[in-house]
Backbone as CSV, one residue per row, in Angstrom:
resi,resn,N_x,N_y,N_z,CA_x,CA_y,CA_z,C_x,C_y,C_z
1,MET,7.395,-25.424,19.272,7.505,-23.879,20.148,6.398,-24.260,21.834
2,SER,7.494,-23.517,22.969,6.508,-23.952,23.893,5.718,-22.599,24.354
3,ALA,4.586,-22.606,24.579,4.138,-21.496,25.046,4.026,-21.010,26.162
4,GLY,4.568,-19.226,26.126,4.959,-18.634,27.359,3.875,-18.229,28.082
5,PRO,3.974,-17.201,28.663,3.169,-16.513,29.243,1.965,-15.638,28.953
6,GLN,0.941,-15.419,29.429,-0.038,-14.564,28.689,0.721,-13.039,28.431
7,PRO,0.646,-12.624,27.495,0.906,-10.914,27.184,-0.331,-9.950,27.699
8,PRO,-0.452,-9.333,28.507,-0.948,-8.333,28.867,-2.576,-7.968,28.093
9,ARG,-2.150,-8.033,26.755,-3.766,-7.623,26.003,-3.560,-7.896,24.621
10,PRO,-4.546,-8.660,23.606,-4.312,-8.809,22.601,-3.593,-8.018,21.483
11,ARG,-3.173,-8.054,20.618,-3.062,-6.765,19.675,-2.382,-7.735,18.274
12,ARG,-2.775,-6.216,17.494,-2.600,-7.006,16.163,-1.655,-7.090,15.081
13,ILE,-1.345,-8.156,14.676,-0.090,-8.993,14.363,-0.897,-9.195,12.786
14,LEU,0.549,-8.957,12.551,0.753,-8.970,10.941,2.213,-9.812,10.734
15,VAL,1.972,-10.799,9.984,3.257,-11.942,9.742,3.483,-11.787,8.234
16,ILE,4.347,-11.301,7.617,4.788,-11.142,6.233,5.956,-12.052,6.069
17,GLU,5.815,-13.256,5.769,6.564,-14.814,5.710,6.440,-15.292,4.596
18,ASP,7.260,-15.626,3.246,6.563,-16.736,2.170,7.285,-18.058,2.526
19,HIS,7.415,-18.520,3.591,7.808,-19.746,3.816,6.193,-20.540,4.960
20,ALA,5.688,-21.276,4.342,4.469,-21.880,5.206,4.875,-22.055,6.290
21,ASP,5.565,-23.167,6.176,5.876,-23.657,7.874,5.943,-22.769,8.815
22,ALA,7.001,-21.714,8.671,7.603,-20.483,9.620,6.390,-19.824,9.999
23,ALA,5.527,-19.488,8.671,3.801,-17.978,8.719,2.826,-19.524,9.132
24,GLU,3.138,-20.427,9.376,2.207,-21.332,10.651,2.563,-21.253,11.854
25,ALA,3.454,-21.440,11.853,3.853,-21.710,13.527,3.947,-20.290,14.041
26,LEU,4.107,-19.554,13.441,4.423,-18.099,14.278,2.938,-17.577,14.289
27,ARG,1.853,-17.687,13.929,0.444,-17.616,13.392,0.384,-17.974,14.725
28,PHE,0.327,-19.261,14.346,0.129,-20.255,15.662,-0.075,-20.203,17.464
29,LEU,1.336,-20.166,17.421,2.205,-19.122,18.803,1.181,-18.297,19.065
30,LEU,1.342,-17.332,18.068,0.768,-15.973,18.317,-0.514,-15.933,18.877
31,ALA,-1.565,-16.544,17.682,-3.006,-16.515,18.126,-3.071,-17.042,19.264
32,SER,-2.491,-18.428,19.670,-2.417,-18.753,21.162,-2.462,-18.126,22.220
33,TRP,-1.908,-16.728,22.084,-1.326,-16.055,23.064,-2.673,-14.947,22.980
34,GLY,-3.966,-15.448,22.338,-5.150,-14.373,22.441,-4.886,-13.376,21.349
35,HIS,-3.421,-13.147,20.135,-3.168,-12.116,19.225,-3.713,-12.116,18.136
36,ALA,-4.806,-10.885,17.883,-5.625,-11.248,16.271,-4.661,-11.307,15.120
37,VAL,-3.789,-12.529,14.304,-2.456,-12.423,13.623,-3.418,-12.958,12.060
38,GLU,-2.834,-11.893,11.336,-3.069,-12.327,9.866,-1.488,-12.405,9.162
39,VAL,-1.530,-13.252,8.052,-0.155,-13.655,7.336,-0.431,-13.254,5.977
40,ALA,0.723,-13.165,5.461,1.196,-12.324,3.879,1.830,-13.555,3.594
41,ARG,2.482,-13.544,2.654,3.179,-14.588,1.764,4.002,-13.635,0.679
42,THR,3.604,-12.574,0.162,4.674,-11.580,-0.335,4.370,-10.313,0.572
43,GLY,5.493,-9.525,-0.375,5.463,-8.282,-0.012,4.476,-7.107,-0.456
44,GLU,4.093,-7.276,-1.090,3.298,-7.167,-1.871,2.031,-7.025,-1.054
45,ASP,1.622,-8.386,-0.642,0.339,-8.590,-0.197,0.294,-8.081,1.224
46,GLY,2.040,-8.201,2.139,1.943,-7.400,3.288,1.593,-6.240,3.477
47,ILE,1.934,-5.258,2.437,2.362,-4.092,2.224,0.260,-3.664,2.418
48,ALA,-0.271,-4.379,1.289,-1.847,-4.345,1.258,-2.408,-4.550,2.382
49,ALA,-2.192,-5.759,3.227,-2.349,-6.046,4.568,-2.451,-4.930,5.627
50,ALA,-0.883,-4.569,5.592,-0.570,-3.624,6.837,-1.553,-2.386,6.198
51,GLU,-2.180,-2.188,5.193,-2.766,-0.582,5.297,-4.011,-0.971,5.318
52,HIS,-4.657,-1.985,5.489,-5.877,-2.553,5.566,-6.071,-2.114,7.027
53,SER,-5.075,-3.622,8.068,-5.258,-3.899,8.898,-4.541,-2.899,10.078
54,ARG,-3.723,-1.925,9.746,-3.398,-0.858,10.949,-2.668,-2.017,11.581
55,PRO,-1.752,-2.557,11.407,-1.463,-3.887,13.373,-0.314,-3.048,13.409
56,GLU,-0.264,-3.331,14.862,0.492,-2.883,15.943,2.136,-3.419,15.874
57,LEU,2.104,-4.577,15.354,3.295,-5.346,15.011,3.585,-5.753,14.019
58,VAL,4.232,-6.266,12.789,4.909,-6.968,11.889,6.318,-7.328,11.974
59,LEU,5.976,-8.541,11.790,6.984,-9.346,11.754,6.941,-9.777,10.161
60,CYS,8.119,-9.608,9.816,8.430,-9.384,8.470,9.681,-10.353,7.668
61,ASP,9.448,-11.049,6.879,11.000,-11.806,6.668,11.642,-10.829,5.488
62,LEU,12.857,-10.725,5.430,13.501,-10.076,4.775,13.882,-10.393,3.381
63,GLY,13.498,-11.789,3.236,14.092,-13.110,1.686,12.494,-13.235,1.272
64,LEU,11.931,-12.116,0.538,10.581,-12.860,-0.091,10.702,-12.455,-1.312
65,PRO,10.101,-13.149,-2.179,9.595,-13.706,-3.467,9.757,-12.409,-4.510
66,ASP,9.001,-11.180,-3.810,8.704,-10.249,-5.072,9.220,-9.347,-4.258
67,LEU,9.858,-8.813,-3.430,10.028,-7.614,-2.570,11.499,-8.155,-2.237
68,ASP,12.624,-7.058,-1.239,13.179,-7.480,-0.415,12.485,-6.823,1.051
69,GLY,12.696,-7.564,2.150,11.869,-7.168,3.180,12.205,-5.989,3.518
70,HIS,13.240,-5.470,2.952,14.263,-3.288,3.175,12.964,-3.136,2.918
71,ASP,12.877,-3.259,1.568,11.645,-2.533,0.675,10.319,-2.344,1.456
72,VAL,10.033,-3.541,1.321,8.576,-3.369,2.506,8.509,-2.508,3.511
73,ALA,9.854,-2.629,4.190,9.963,-1.745,5.522,9.527,0.024,5.083
74,ARG,10.621,-0.089,4.309,10.359,1.183,3.653,8.996,1.635,3.189
75,ARG,8.259,0.976,2.351,7.117,1.248,2.130,5.788,1.589,3.278
76,LEU,5.801,0.242,4.245,5.054,0.056,5.431,5.279,2.156,6.544
77,ARG,6.702,2.224,6.482,6.743,3.688,6.845,6.445,4.773,6.337
78,GLN,6.029,4.776,5.157,5.343,5.961,4.501,3.718,5.583,4.919
79,THR,3.045,5.144,5.745,1.720,5.033,5.569,1.680,4.550,7.225
80,LEU,2.584,3.937,7.995,2.497,3.917,9.771,3.565,3.959,10.036
81,PRO,2.800,5.208,10.439,3.478,5.772,11.888,4.444,4.734,13.466
82,ALA,6.153,5.461,13.605,6.574,4.403,14.358,5.853,4.408,15.826
83,THR,4.979,5.434,15.688,4.057,5.625,17.399,4.050,4.699,17.415
84,THR,2.337,3.773,16.373,1.496,3.139,16.591,2.069,1.847,15.924
85,THR,2.996,1.648,15.283,3.498,0.233,14.506,4.761,0.131,14.632
86,ARG,5.326,-1.496,15.087,6.596,-2.232,15.741,6.727,-2.825,14.206
87,LEU,8.068,-2.408,13.523,8.107,-3.346,12.755,9.830,-4.249,12.650
88,VAL,9.442,-5.478,12.620,10.857,-6.711,13.399,11.011,-7.165,12.223
89,ALA,12.482,-6.292,11.639,12.559,-7.933,10.486,12.730,-9.526,11.046
90,LEU,12.935,-10.389,10.170,13.165,-11.802,10.294,14.165,-12.382,9.325
91,SER,15.032,-12.649,9.724,16.321,-13.005,8.975,16.429,-14.469,9.131
92,GLY,17.436,-15.286,8.209,17.891,-16.400,8.372,18.946,-16.320,8.943
93,GLY,20.052,-14.778,8.995,21.295,-15.277,9.367,21.464,-13.985,9.649
94,LEU,22.954,-13.595,10.256,23.173,-12.425,10.446,24.295,-11.924,9.503
95,ALA,24.323,-11.155,8.700,25.387,-10.822,8.110,25.621,-9.291,8.680
96,PRO,27.185,-9.055,8.382,27.997,-7.956,9.293,26.825,-6.500,8.131
97,GLY,26.334,-5.705,9.390,25.987,-4.502,8.761,24.220,-4.802,8.826
98,ALA,23.949,-6.253,9.009,22.702,-6.488,8.742,21.467,-5.449,9.395
99,ARG,21.956,-5.207,10.652,21.003,-4.488,11.850,21.097,-3.142,11.382
100,ALA,22.187,-2.285,11.148,22.153,-1.276,10.618,21.190,-0.842,9.221
101,ARG,21.501,-1.728,8.310,20.572,-1.712,7.235,19.314,-1.820,7.491
102,SER,18.870,-3.104,8.147,17.390,-3.095,9.316,16.855,-1.707,9.620
103,GLN,17.903,-1.393,10.283,17.212,-0.171,10.816,17.367,1.379,9.831
104,GLU,17.935,1.168,8.933,17.648,2.120,7.953,16.809,2.149,7.368
105,ALA,16.028,1.031,7.214,14.755,0.712,6.165,13.419,1.335,6.919
106,GLY,13.618,1.358,7.744,13.003,1.398,9.304,12.413,0.470,10.082
107,PHE,13.022,-0.378,9.833,12.711,-1.976,10.881,12.760,-1.226,12.806
108,ASP,12.382,-1.590,13.178,12.311,-0.908,15.031,13.577,-2.513,15.886
109,ALA,13.359,-3.495,14.778,14.260,-4.586,15.850,14.329,-5.699,14.013
110,HIS,15.621,-6.466,15.075,16.275,-7.427,13.604,16.355,-8.561,14.520
111,LEU,15.548,-9.606,14.000,15.376,-10.767,14.555,15.848,-12.063,13.647
112,VAL,16.836,-12.901,14.373,17.116,-14.030,13.053,16.341,-15.341,13.803
113,LYS,15.930,-15.866,12.532,14.716,-16.941,12.377,15.741,-18.449,13.025
114,PRO,15.449,-18.950,13.850,13.297,-19.007,14.395,13.847,-17.987,15.668
115,ALA,12.879,-17.570,15.691,12.469,-16.227,16.824,12.421,-16.981,18.230
116,SER,12.895,-17.327,19.409,11.947,-17.881,20.483,11.041,-16.982,21.255
117,TRP,10.204,-17.966,21.539,8.944,-17.349,22.172,9.028,-16.265,22.776
118,ARG,10.151,-16.083,24.122,10.793,-15.305,25.018,11.011,-13.831,23.831
119,VAL,11.965,-14.428,23.104,12.221,-12.585,21.906,10.513,-12.031,21.219
120,LEU,9.841,-12.823,21.308,8.645,-12.322,20.340,7.920,-11.659,21.741
121,GLU,7.988,-12.106,22.742,7.497,-11.394,24.244,7.827,-10.179,24.285
122,GLU,9.021,-9.965,24.475,9.827,-9.020,24.617,9.489,-8.286,23.491
123,GLN,9.229,-8.541,22.215,8.734,-7.140,20.999,7.429,-6.707,21.372
124,LEU,6.827,-8.130,21.914,5.189,-7.268,22.433,5.063,-6.358,23.018
125,ALA,6.311,-6.945,24.317,5.960,-5.602,25.714,6.314,-4.528,25.463
126,LEU,7.214,-4.139,24.032,7.672,-3.126,23.610,6.394,-2.296,22.923
127,LEU,5.767,-2.835,22.732,4.509,-2.134,21.988,3.762,-1.420,22.668
128,PRO,3.319,0.459,22.470,3.171,1.170,23.134,1.481,1.053,24.092
129,ALA,1.636,1.375,24.964,0.262,0.390,25.887,-0.979,0.861,25.376
130,GLY,-0.852,2.359,24.655,-2.308,2.727,24.060,-2.167,2.261,22.948
131,ALA,-1.562,1.678,21.781,-1.625,1.036,20.870,-3.083,0.332,20.553
């Protein structure tokens, strides 16, 4: 991945991804932009990490080994308000109705992997300025 321009300020980001290479690539890119990035490999670990660190952005794979990513979003929305945390679904493809299902679960956006650095920048730009 090539690195884009610097985002305006460092953010707290949680990547919930069971595929080690994909998780590391996202962590490396976002950390190289100056963000504090935490990685969780399961849905349960991601929920626990989010409740502890209160991330501003959560990038969550939908196909996790223990929980469906939609279930993770539903549980996170019980404790993390949409005004302070942006939830973004990551999936390997986009089946009919996938974006609507993600939105119903509490995700703010649904991206197809691999997400380009430009798309990630767009998601970061949508975070509240005062978060």
